[in-house]
C-alpha positions as CSV (number, residue, x, y, z in Angstrom):
1,X,125.8,109.4,136.7
2,X,128.1,112.3,137.4
3,X,126.8,115.9,137.6
4,X,128.7,119.1,137.6
5,X,127.6,122.7,137.5
6,X,128.7,126.2,137.2
7,X,127.0,129.6,137.4
8,X,127.6,132.3,134.7
9,X,126.5,135.9,134.5
10,X,124.2,136.9,131.7
11,X,122.2,140.0,130.8
12,X,119.2,138.2,132.4
13,X,120.8,137.3,135.7
14,X,123.0,134.4,136.8
15,X,122.4,131.2,134.9
16,X,123.2,127.8,136.5
17,X,124.5,125.4,133.9
18,X,124.4,121.6,134.7
19,X,126.2,118.8,132.9
20,X,125.3,115.1,133.4
21,X,128.2,112.8,132.4
22,X,129.8,115.8,130.6
23,X,126.7,116.7,128.5
24,X,124.5,119.8,129.1
25,X,121.3,118.8,131.0
26,X,120.2,122.0,132.6
27,X,120.1,125.8,132.3
28,X,118.3,127.4,135.2
29,X,117.5,131.0,136.1
30,X,117.0,132.4,139.6
31,X,113.5,131.7,141.0
32,X,112.7,129.6,138.0
33,X,109.6,127.5,138.3
34,X,110.4,123.7,138.3
35,X,114.1,124.5,139.2
36,X,115.5,121.3,140.8
37,X,117.1,121.5,144.3
38,X,120.6,122.8,144.1
39,X,121.9,119.6,145.8
40,X,121.2,117.8,142.6
41,X,123.5,120.0,140.5
42,X,126.7,118.2,141.6
43,X,130.1,119.7,142.3
44,X,131.0,123.1,140.9
45,X,133.2,122.6,137.8
46,X,133.0,124.6,134.6
47,X,135.2,122.3,132.5
48,X,132.4,120.1,131.0
49,X,130.4,123.3,130.2
50,X,133.1,125.4,128.4
51,X,131.5,125.1,125.0
52,X,128.0,125.9,126.4
53,X,129.5,129.0,128.0
54,X,131.3,130.0,124.7
55,X,128.0,129.6,122.8
56,X,126.0,131.6,125.4
57,X,128.6,134.4,125.3
58,X,128.3,134.5,121.4
59,X,124.5,134.5,121.7
60,X,124.4,137.4,124.1
61,X,126.9,139.3,121.9
62,X,124.5,138.8,118.9
63,X,127.0,136.6,117.1
64,X,125.1,133.3,117.4
65,X,121.5,132.6,116.6
66,X,121.4,128.9,116.7
67,X,123.0,126.7,119.3
68,X,124.9,123.5,118.4
69,X,125.4,121.6,121.6
70,X,125.0,118.0,122.7
71,X,122.2,117.9,125.3
72,X,120.7,115.4,127.6
73,X,117.0,116.3,127.9
74,X,115.4,114.2,130.6
75,X,111.6,113.9,130.4
76,X,108.7,111.9,129.0
77,X,108.5,111.1,125.4
78,X,105.8,113.8,124.9
79,X,107.9,116.4,126.7
80,X,111.0,115.6,124.6
81,X,108.8,115.9,121.5
82,X,107.7,119.4,122.6
83,X,111.3,120.4,123.4
84,X,112.3,119.2,120.0
85,X,109.7,121.4,118.4
86,X,110.9,124.4,120.4
87,X,114.3,123.9,118.9
88,X,112.7,124.3,115.4
89,X,111.4,127.8,116.2
90,X,113.9,130.2,114.4
91,X,115.7,133.0,116.3
92,X,113.5,136.1,116.5
93,X,110.3,134.3,115.7
94,X,107.5,132.9,117.9
95,X,104.9,130.2,117.8
96,X,101.7,129.6,119.7
97,X,101.0,126.6,122.0
98,X,98.4,125.6,119.5
99,X,100.8,125.7,116.6
100,X,103.2,123.5,118.5
101,X,100.4,121.0,119.3
102,X,99.4,120.9,115.6
103,X,103.1,120.3,114.6
104,X,103.0,117.3,117.0
105,X,99.9,116.0,115.3
106,X,97.4,116.8,118.1
107,X,95.6,120.1,117.8
108,X,93.9,119.6,121.1
109,X,97.1,119.3,123.1
110,X,97.9,122.9,123.5
111,X,97.5,122.8,127.3
112,X,99.8,119.7,127.5
113,X,102.3,121.5,125.3
114,X,102.2,124.4,127.7
115,X,102.9,122.1,130.7
116,X,105.8,120.5,128.8
117,X,107.1,123.8,127.8
118,X,107.1,125.0,131.4
119,X,109.2,122.0,132.4
120,X,111.9,122.6,129.8
121,X,115.2,121.9,131.7
122,X,117.4,123.9,129.3
123,X,116.0,127.4,129.0
124,X,117.2,129.9,126.4
125,X,119.1,127.2,124.4
126,X,115.9,125.2,124.0
127,X,113.9,128.4,123.4
128,X,110.7,128.0,125.4
129,X,110.6,131.9,125.6
130,X,109.6,131.9,121.9
131,X,106.1,130.4,122.7
132,X,103.2,132.8,123.1
133,X,99.5,132.6,123.6
134,X,97.0,132.2,120.8
135,X,96.1,135.9,121.0
136,X,99.8,136.9,120.6
137,X,100.1,137.8,124.3
138,X,102.9,136.7,126.6
139,X,101.7,133.9,128.8
140,X,103.6,131.6,131.2
141,X,107.4,131.4,131.4
142,X,109.2,129.6,134.1
143,X,111.9,132.3,134.2
144,X,109.3,135.1,134.7
145,X,107.3,137.1,132.1
146,X,109.6,140.1,132.4
147,X,112.5,137.9,131.4
148,X,110.6,136.4,128.5
149,X,109.7,139.8,127.2
150,X,113.4,140.9,127.4
151,X,114.5,137.7,125.6
152,X,112.0,138.2,122.8
153,X,112.9,141.9,122.5
154,X,116.6,141.0,122.4
155,X,116.1,138.5,119.6
156,X,113.8,140.8,117.6
157,X,116.1,143.8,118.1
158,X,113.3,146.0,119.6
159,X,113.4,147.9,122.8
160,X,112.1,145.8,125.8
161,X,109.1,148.1,126.3
162,X,108.0,148.1,122.7
163,X,106.8,144.5,122.7
164,X,103.4,143.4,123.7
C-alpha cells in the first residue's frame, strides 16, 4: 500500500489530501477531530491527486456541485453505508441524522449515524457538513462548527451569518 499526500489552499483553510495506491482516501482540515497522524500520509506528491485538486478548485469557484472521483473509503460496513448516504445529499441541501438512519433502514440508529459521520475520512467531497440536528440546528462537525456553517452558507448562496 503506497500513500502520497499534498496540501492545498482553500477558502476554509489548508486541506490535506491523501491518496492510497493512487486513489483519494483522505481529505483533512487543520485541527480536525479524528485526523490521522501525519506520518501515515506518506510522501508529499500531488501527481495522484491532480483530478481531486481540479474538482475542488471548480467546487470552490461554484462551477461544480457534484464530485466524480474514485475514492477509497476505509471503515466498517456501517460507516461506509453512512458515507454512501452522505453522497446522496444534494448540493445546497441538508438531512438530519434521523433521516439518514431511516434511509439506512434503522430509525433508532441516529447516534450511530452521527458517530460514523464524524469519522468520515473525506470531508467536503463526502459532504458530512450537510447533516444537521433534528431541530435544524448545527451540531457536531469534525472540522469545527464555524467551518460547517460557512460550507452550508457557501452551498446555499447565503451570507455566513444568515444561517442558523
